[in-house]
C-alpha positions in Angstrom: 0.0 0.0 0.0 1.3 3.5 -0.8 2.2 5.6 2.2 1.9 9.4 2.3 3.8 11.7 4.7 0.4 12.6 6.2 -0.3 9.0 7.1 -0.4 8.1 10.8 2.6 6.3 12.3 2.0 3.1 14.2 2.6 4.9 17.4 0.0 7.5 16.5 -2.5 4.7 15.6 -1.9 3.1 19.0 -2.8 6.3 20.7 -5.9 7.0 18.5 -7.3 3.4 18.2 -9.0 3.4 21.7 -11.0 6.5 20.7 -12.5 4.8 17.6 -15.8 3.0 18.2 -15.7 -0.8 18.2 -17.7 -2.2 15.2 -21.0 -3.7 16.1 -20.2 -7.0 14.3 -17.0 -7.4 16.3 -19.1 -7.1 19.5 -21.3 -9.9 18.3 -24.3 -7.5 17.9 -24.9 -8.2 14.2 -24.6 -6.0 11.2 -22.4 -6.2 8.2 -18.6 -5.7 8.4 -17.6 -2.1 7.4 -16.3 -1.6 3.9 -13.3 0.6 4.9 -10.6 0.3 7.5 -10.8 3.0 10.2 -7.1 3.8 9.9 -7.4 4.2 6.2 -10.3 6.7 6.6 -8.4 8.7 9.2 -5.3 8.7 6.9 -7.5 10.0 4.1 -8.8 12.8 6.3 -5.3 13.8 7.4 -4.2 13.8 3.7 -7.0 16.3 2.8 -6.3 18.5 5.8 -2.5 18.5 4.9 -2.9 18.9 1.1 -6.4 20.4 0.7 -8.5 19.8 -2.4 -8.3 21.3 -5.9 
């Protein structure tokens, strides 16, 4: 996978991960698995904040 300078380091992800809600299906409460990785979504947001949109 391509990495960008704005992507979180593993240490940053360890600090942020407890703040991200646990998926319902991982708690055994049903529902479909999510289509996107939470870390990838946060990396995308950080990329947009860092680089903006054109």
